[in-house]
C-alpha positions as CSV (number, residue, x, y, z in Angstrom):
1,M,0.0,0.0,0.0
2,I,1.3,3.4,-1.0
3,L,-0.4,6.6,0.0
4,G,0.6,9.6,-2.2
5,N,-0.1,13.3,-2.9
6,A,-0.5,14.0,0.8
7,W,0.8,16.4,3.5
8,V,2.5,14.0,5.8
9,V,2.8,15.0,9.5
10,T,5.2,12.4,11.0
11,C,5.4,13.6,14.6
12,D,8.9,12.3,14.8
13,D,11.6,13.8,17.0
14,A,12.5,16.4,14.5
15,G,8.8,17.3,13.7
16,T,9.3,16.4,10.1
17,E,6.5,17.2,7.7
18,H,6.3,16.6,3.9
19,V,3.9,19.2,2.4
20,H,3.8,17.0,-0.7
21,G,4.8,13.5,0.4
22,W,3.9,9.8,0.6
23,V,3.9,6.8,2.9
24,R,4.5,3.1,1.9
25,V,3.0,0.4,4.2
26,D,4.2,-3.2,4.1
27,G,3.2,-6.1,6.3
28,G,1.3,-3.8,8.8
29,L,4.4,-1.6,9.3
30,I,5.5,1.7,7.8
31,A,8.2,0.8,5.3
32,E,9.1,4.2,3.8
33,V,8.2,7.9,4.2
34,G,9.2,10.3,1.4
35,A,8.8,13.8,0.0
36,G,7.7,14.6,-3.6
37,D,5.9,12.4,-6.0
38,A,5.0,8.9,-4.8
39,P,6.2,5.7,-6.4
40,D,4.0,4.2,-9.1
41,G,0.8,2.6,-8.0
42,A,0.1,4.9,-5.1
43,D,-3.3,5.9,-4.0
44,D,-3.8,9.6,-4.8
45,L,-5.1,11.3,-1.6
46,G,-5.7,14.6,-3.3
47,G,-3.8,16.7,-0.9
48,A,-5.2,15.1,2.3
49,L,-3.3,15.2,5.6
50,I,-1.8,12.1,7.0
51,T,-1.1,12.0,10.7
52,P,-0.3,9.2,13.1
53,G,-3.5,7.7,14.6
54,L,-4.6,9.4,17.8
55,V,-3.9,7.6,21.1
56,N,-6.5,7.7,23.9
57,T,-4.9,7.5,27.4
58,H,-8.0,7.6,29.6
59,N,-11.6,6.5,29.1
60,H,-14.5,4.7,30.8
61,L,-16.4,3.1,27.9
62,Y,-19.2,1.8,30.0
63,Q,-20.3,5.4,30.6
64,T,-21.6,5.8,27.0
65,L,-24.8,4.3,28.5
66,T,-25.3,7.2,30.9
67,R,-24.8,10.5,29.0
68,A,-26.1,13.9,30.1
69,R,-26.9,12.8,33.7
70,A,-26.2,14.9,36.8
71,Q,-25.6,17.9,34.5
72,Q,-24.6,20.5,37.1
73,A,-22.8,18.3,39.7
74,D,-19.3,18.3,40.9
75,L,-17.3,15.0,40.7
76,F,-18.3,13.5,44.0
77,T,-22.0,14.4,43.6
78,W,-21.9,13.1,40.0
79,L,-20.4,9.8,41.1
80,K,-22.9,9.3,43.9
81,T,-25.7,10.0,41.5
82,L,-24.6,7.4,38.9
83,Y,-23.1,4.6,41.0
84,P,-26.4,2.9,41.7
85,T,-27.2,2.8,37.9
86,W,-23.7,1.5,37.1
87,A,-24.1,-1.2,39.6
88,R,-26.6,-2.9,37.2
89,I,-24.2,-3.2,34.2
90,D,-23.8,-6.6,32.8
91,G,-21.6,-8.1,30.0
92,E,-24.1,-7.4,27.1
93,M,-24.5,-3.8,28.2
94,L,-20.7,-3.4,28.4
95,Y,-20.2,-4.9,25.0
96,A,-22.7,-2.5,23.5
97,A,-21.2,0.5,25.4
98,A,-17.7,-0.4,24.4
99,R,-18.5,-0.9,20.7
100,A,-20.3,2.4,20.6
101,G,-17.5,4.3,22.4
102,M,-14.7,2.8,20.3
103,A,-16.6,3.4,17.1
104,E,-17.0,7.0,18.1
105,L,-13.3,7.2,18.9
106,A,-12.3,5.5,15.6
107,L,-14.4,7.9,13.6
108,S,-12.5,10.7,15.3
109,G,-9.1,9.3,14.2
110,C,-8.2,7.2,17.2
111,T,-6.3,4.0,16.6
112,T,-5.4,3.0,20.2
113,V,-7.9,3.1,23.1
114,F,-7.0,2.8,26.8
115,D,-10.0,2.0,28.9
116,H,-10.2,2.2,32.7
117,H,-12.9,-0.2,33.8
118,Y,-13.4,-0.4,37.5
119,V,-17.1,-1.2,37.9
120,F,-17.6,-4.9,38.6
121,P,-21.2,-5.5,39.9
122,R,-21.6,-8.7,41.9
123,G,-22.6,-11.6,39.7
124,A,-21.4,-9.9,36.4
125,S,-18.7,-11.7,34.5
126,G,-16.7,-11.3,31.3
127,L,-16.7,-7.5,31.5
128,V,-13.1,-6.8,30.4
129,E,-13.3,-9.6,27.8
130,A,-16.4,-7.8,26.4
131,E,-14.4,-4.7,25.8
132,V,-11.6,-6.6,24.1
133,R,-14.1,-8.4,21.9
134,A,-15.6,-5.0,20.9
135,A,-12.2,-3.7,20.0
136,Q,-11.3,-6.7,17.9
137,D,-14.7,-6.5,16.1
138,L,-14.0,-2.9,15.1
139,G,-10.2,-3.4,14.4
140,V,-8.7,-0.9,16.8
141,R,-6.0,-1.5,19.4
142,I,-7.0,-1.6,23.0
143,V,-5.2,-1.4,26.3
144,A,-7.8,-2.7,28.7
145,S,-7.4,-2.5,32.5
146,R,-8.5,-4.4,35.5
147,G,-9.7,-1.6,37.6
148,S,-10.9,-2.0,41.2
149,M,-12.7,-0.5,44.2
150,D,-12.5,-2.0,47.7
151,L,-13.3,1.0,49.9
152,G,-17.1,1.3,50.2
153,E,-19.3,3.9,51.9
154,S,-19.5,2.0,55.2
155,D,-15.7,2.3,55.5
156,G,-15.4,5.9,54.5
157,G,-15.2,5.5,50.8
158,L,-17.3,7.0,48.0
159,P,-18.8,4.0,46.1
160,P,-21.7,2.0,47.5
161,D,-20.7,-1.2,49.3
162,S,-22.4,-3.2,46.5
163,L,-19.7,-2.2,44.1
164,V,-16.6,-3.0,46.1
165,E,-14.7,-6.3,46.0
166,S,-12.2,-8.1,48.2
167,I,-8.5,-7.5,47.5
168,D,-7.9,-11.2,47.0
169,D,-10.6,-11.4,44.3
170,I,-9.3,-8.3,42.6
171,L,-5.7,-9.5,42.4
172,A,-6.6,-13.0,41.3
173,D,-8.8,-11.7,38.5
174,T,-6.1,-9.2,37.5
175,E,-3.6,-12.0,37.1
176,R,-6.0,-14.0,35.1
177,L,-6.8,-11.2,32.7
178,A,-3.1,-10.5,32.2
179,G,-3.2,-13.4,29.8
180,L,-5.3,-11.4,27.3
181,A,-2.3,-9.1,26.4
182,D,-0.6,-10.0,23.2
183,G,2.0,-7.2,23.0
184,D,0.4,-5.7,19.9
185,R,-3.4,-5.3,19.6
186,V,-4.3,-6.0,23.2
187,G,-2.7,-4.7,26.3
188,L,-3.6,-4.7,30.0
189,A,-2.9,-2.3,32.8
190,V,-3.5,-2.6,36.6
191,A,-5.8,0.3,37.6
192,P,-7.3,0.8,41.1
193,C,-9.8,3.5,40.8
194,S,-8.9,6.5,43.0
195,P,-7.8,7.5,46.5
196,F,-11.4,7.8,47.6
197,S,-12.5,4.4,46.5
198,V,-9.6,2.0,47.3
199,T,-7.5,1.2,50.4
200,S,-3.8,1.8,50.7
201,R,-3.3,-2.0,50.9
202,L,-5.0,-2.4,47.5
203,M,-2.8,0.3,46.0
204,E,0.4,-1.4,47.4
205,E,-0.5,-4.9,46.5
206,S,-1.7,-3.9,43.0
207,A,1.7,-2.3,42.4
208,Q,3.5,-5.4,43.6
209,L,1.4,-7.6,41.3
210,A,1.8,-5.2,38.3
211,R,5.6,-5.1,38.7
212,R,5.8,-8.9,39.0
213,L,3.8,-9.3,35.8
214,G,5.5,-6.4,33.9
215,L,2.3,-4.4,33.6
216,Q,1.7,-0.6,33.9
217,L,-0.2,1.1,36.7
218,H,-3.0,3.7,36.3
219,T,-5.3,5.6,38.6
220,H,-7.2,8.9,38.9
221,L,-5.3,11.6,40.8
222,A,-5.7,15.3,41.9
223,E,-8.8,15.8,39.8
224,T,-10.7,18.1,42.2
225,V,-10.2,20.3,45.3
226,E,-12.6,18.0,47.1
227,E,-10.2,15.1,46.5
228,H,-7.4,17.2,47.9
229,A,-9.4,17.8,51.1
230,Y,-10.4,14.1,51.2
231,C,-6.8,13.0,51.1
232,Q,-5.8,15.5,53.8
233,E,-8.7,14.2,56.1
234,L,-8.2,10.5,55.5
235,F,-4.5,10.2,54.9
236,G,-3.1,13.4,56.4
237,C,-1.3,14.3,53.1
238,T,-1.8,15.6,49.6
239,P,-2.8,13.2,46.7
240,V,0.7,13.1,45.3
241,E,2.2,12.6,48.8
242,Y,-0.3,9.7,49.2
243,L,0.8,8.3,45.8
244,E,4.4,8.3,47.0
245,R,3.5,6.7,50.3
246,V,2.0,3.6,48.5
247,G,4.9,3.2,46.1
248,W,3.3,4.6,43.0
249,V,5.6,7.5,42.1
250,A,7.5,5.6,39.4
251,A,8.0,5.4,35.6
252,D,5.5,2.5,35.2
253,V,2.7,4.8,36.4
254,W,0.4,7.3,34.7
255,C,-2.4,9.2,36.3
256,A,-5.6,10.7,34.9
257,H,-6.5,14.4,35.3
258,C,-3.8,15.9,37.6
259,V,-5.6,19.2,37.6
260,H,-4.5,20.3,41.1
261,L,-0.7,19.8,41.1
262,S,1.8,22.1,42.9
263,E,5.1,23.1,41.4
264,A,6.7,20.5,43.7
265,D,4.3,17.8,42.4
266,V,5.2,18.6,38.8
267,A,8.9,18.3,39.7
268,T,8.2,15.0,41.4
269,F,6.4,13.6,38.4
270,A,9.2,14.8,36.1
271,R,12.0,13.3,38.3
272,Q,10.3,10.0,38.7
273,G,8.8,9.6,35.2
274,V,5.1,9.5,36.1
275,G,2.9,10.1,33.1
276,V,-0.4,12.2,32.9
277,A,-3.6,11.7,30.9
278,H,-5.0,15.1,30.2
279,C,-8.9,15.2,29.9
280,P,-9.8,18.8,29.3
281,S,-13.4,18.5,28.3
282,S,-14.3,16.3,31.2
283,N,-12.5,18.6,33.6
284,L,-14.4,21.6,32.3
285,R,-17.8,19.8,32.3
286,L,-17.4,18.9,36.0
287,G,-16.0,22.3,36.9
288,A,-12.8,20.7,38.1
289,G,-10.3,23.1,36.6
290,V,-7.5,23.0,34.0
291,A,-4.4,20.8,34.3
292,P,-1.0,22.6,34.2
293,V,-0.1,20.9,30.9
294,R,2.4,23.6,29.8
295,E,4.3,23.3,33.1
296,L,4.2,19.5,32.9
297,R,5.5,19.3,29.4
298,A,8.2,22.0,30.1
299,A,9.4,19.8,33.0
300,G,9.6,16.7,30.7
301,V,6.6,14.9,32.0
302,R,4.9,12.5,29.6
303,V,1.5,13.9,28.7
304,G,-1.3,12.3,26.5
305,L,-4.9,13.0,25.9
306,G,-8.1,11.2,27.1
307,V,-11.8,11.7,26.3
308,D,-12.6,10.3,29.8
309,G,-16.0,8.7,30.2
310,T,-18.9,10.0,28.0
311,A,-21.0,10.6,31.1
312,S,-18.6,13.5,31.9
313,N,-17.7,14.3,28.3
314,E,-20.7,13.5,26.2
315,R,-18.6,13.1,23.1
316,G,-16.1,10.2,22.7
317,D,-14.3,12.3,20.1
318,L,-10.5,12.4,20.7
319,F,-9.8,14.9,18.0
320,L,-12.1,17.4,19.9
321,E,-9.7,16.9,22.8
322,V,-6.8,17.9,20.7
323,K,-8.4,21.2,20.0
324,Q,-9.7,21.5,23.5
325,A,-6.2,21.0,24.9
326,L,-4.9,23.8,22.8
327,L,-7.7,26.2,23.9
328,V,-7.6,25.5,27.6
329,A,-3.8,25.8,27.6
330,R,-4.1,29.3,26.1
331,G,-7.0,30.2,28.4
332,R,-4.7,29.3,31.3
333,G,-1.4,30.6,30.0
334,G,-1.9,33.0,27.1
335,P,-1.7,32.6,23.3
336,D,1.8,31.3,23.3
337,A,1.1,28.5,25.9
338,M,0.7,25.9,23.2
339,T,0.8,25.6,19.4
340,A,-1.5,23.6,17.2
341,R,1.3,21.2,16.5
342,D,2.0,20.8,20.2
343,A,-1.6,19.8,20.7
344,L,-1.5,17.3,17.8
345,H,1.8,15.9,19.2
346,I,0.2,15.3,22.7
347,G,-2.7,13.4,21.0
348,T,-0.4,11.1,19.1
349,R,3.2,10.8,20.1
350,G,2.4,12.0,23.7
351,G,-0.3,9.4,24.1
352,A,2.1,6.6,22.9
353,S,4.7,7.7,25.4
354,V,2.2,7.6,28.2
355,L,1.3,4.1,27.3
356,R,5.0,3.2,26.9
357,R,4.5,2.2,23.3
358,D,7.5,3.1,21.1
359,D,6.0,1.3,18.1
360,I,3.1,3.8,17.5
361,G,2.4,7.5,17.7
362,S,4.6,8.7,14.8
363,I,5.1,7.9,11.1
364,E,8.5,6.4,10.9
365,P,9.9,3.3,9.1
366,G,9.5,0.2,11.3
367,K,6.6,1.5,13.3
368,R,3.1,0.1,13.2
369,A,1.1,1.5,10.3
370,D,-1.5,3.3,12.4
371,L,-2.5,6.3,10.2
372,A,-5.3,8.8,10.1
373,I,-6.2,10.5,6.8
374,W,-8.0,13.8,6.9
375,R,-9.6,15.4,3.8
376,T,-8.7,19.0,3.2
377,D,-11.2,19.9,0.5
378,G,-14.1,20.8,2.9
379,L,-15.5,24.1,3.6
380,E,-13.6,24.5,6.9
381,F,-10.3,24.4,5.1
382,G,-11.0,27.1,2.6
383,G,-8.6,30.0,3.0
384,A,-6.1,28.1,5.1
385,D,-2.4,27.8,4.0
386,D,-1.2,26.0,7.0
387,L,-3.4,22.9,6.8
388,V,-1.9,21.3,9.9
389,A,-2.7,24.2,12.1
390,N,-6.1,24.5,10.5
391,L,-6.9,20.8,11.1
392,V,-6.5,21.4,14.8
393,L,-8.1,24.9,15.0
394,S,-11.1,24.0,12.9
395,G,-11.8,20.6,14.6
396,P,-13.4,18.3,15.4
397,H,-13.4,16.3,12.2
398,R,-14.6,12.9,11.1
399,V,-11.6,11.0,9.8
400,D,-11.8,10.0,6.1
401,R,-9.7,6.9,6.5
402,L,-8.2,5.2,9.5
403,I,-5.6,2.5,9.2
404,V,-4.6,0.2,12.1
405,G,-1.7,-2.1,11.5
406,G,-2.0,-1.6,7.8
407,Q,-5.7,-2.5,7.7
408,D,-8.6,-0.1,7.0
409,V,-10.9,0.5,10.0
410,V,-12.6,3.6,8.5
411,R,-12.9,4.4,4.8
412,G,-14.8,7.2,3.2
413,G,-15.8,8.4,6.7
414,S,-17.5,5.1,7.5
415,L,-16.6,2.0,9.6
416,V,-15.3,-0.8,7.5
417,R,-15.9,-3.8,9.8
418,A,-19.2,-2.7,11.4
419,D,-22.3,-0.8,10.7
420,E,-22.6,2.5,12.6
421,Q,-26.4,2.5,12.7
422,E,-26.6,-1.1,13.9
423,I,-24.1,-0.2,16.7
424,A,-26.3,2.8,17.6
425,R,-29.5,0.7,17.7
426,E,-28.0,-2.0,20.0
427,H,-26.4,0.7,22.2
428,R,-29.8,2.4,22.7
429,K,-31.4,-0.9,23.4
430,E,-28.9,-1.7,26.2
431,A,-29.1,1.8,27.6
432,R,-32.8,1.5,27.9
433,R,-32.4,-1.9,29.6
434,L,-29.9,-0.4,32.1
435,W,-32.4,2.4,33.0
436,Q,-35.5,0.3,33.4
């Protein structure tokens, strides 16, 4: 496969772009990237943009079933409102939710999806497997996770007791699910939910298990001022100090949100290699604030983007987060706080670095052929000479073609391996069943 007559944005270390260039794919890998006219036999893309596929570093796919609820609530109120409904989720609901969420992500240019699933109602089974099956059906990469909660309301935690599990059950199931990872299309992370829903023992033992199995660790951290107060009251320290106490400040860890970090916290993350999943739309929707992304990146912290759950960001559109990241950075730090190319880099190469994937996130020979192709002949591109900046500034967009490992997942703006309308019908059916 050769893709020619395109503006190729490689997102490599040098920031190489070919305004008139081409990409050759062979065996699911990028074989060559060049400037000028493509070799014979190339597909003529008519001046489209080729970028690396976007990489999502934080999501809760099950939440596609509960959009637009608790519309004016802060995080804790929002969670308490929705936990009783989430406690009814089963495998069929989760498959429908995951397929809808990942279809939405794929159509926004996302090739790799990390999902943080931590809701395991009693009696439900096969939940993580349902997500993996949905990803395989659509053709996208997934890094699934075995999330967990063991600190219920009766013990001072936020979730209802009906949604917490025993530590032994959590760890045993995590080790079982580790066998799903194949090193390419399917990965697994160990992901206790948050400081206000898990015990210190679960955090410590999860880290021990993850390191024995060679898996990464993920959790929510420093999302709201209420969380900061909660940690002070329960643990006598800040969220980052708590993370250090339980052995999680390390290079095999990334945390979602990180809105409320001090300068010392940023320095700690940079020194120890902790990554951050930036979720700007969700943070704005819940009134949590804006993460200090400029400061994190300047310090050398790995930063990627996440749509978060679609109950706190009603769009599972990762390209929208690229634009949103640019806008909130400028709202926080002025017009020079972030460039359009910085934002695109965070959504591609940044996300790959957060997930510790050196085989995706940029268009370079030898890397996986995960590519997003964006048409530039639409109304929103008229008058633009810098098509890359305009792609970001005029977003969001529906991707024209999405290639994962050399295989088409989206073509002509439509899913290749599934029917969008059928997914929507099944999703609505399962959402109604959840709310009955």
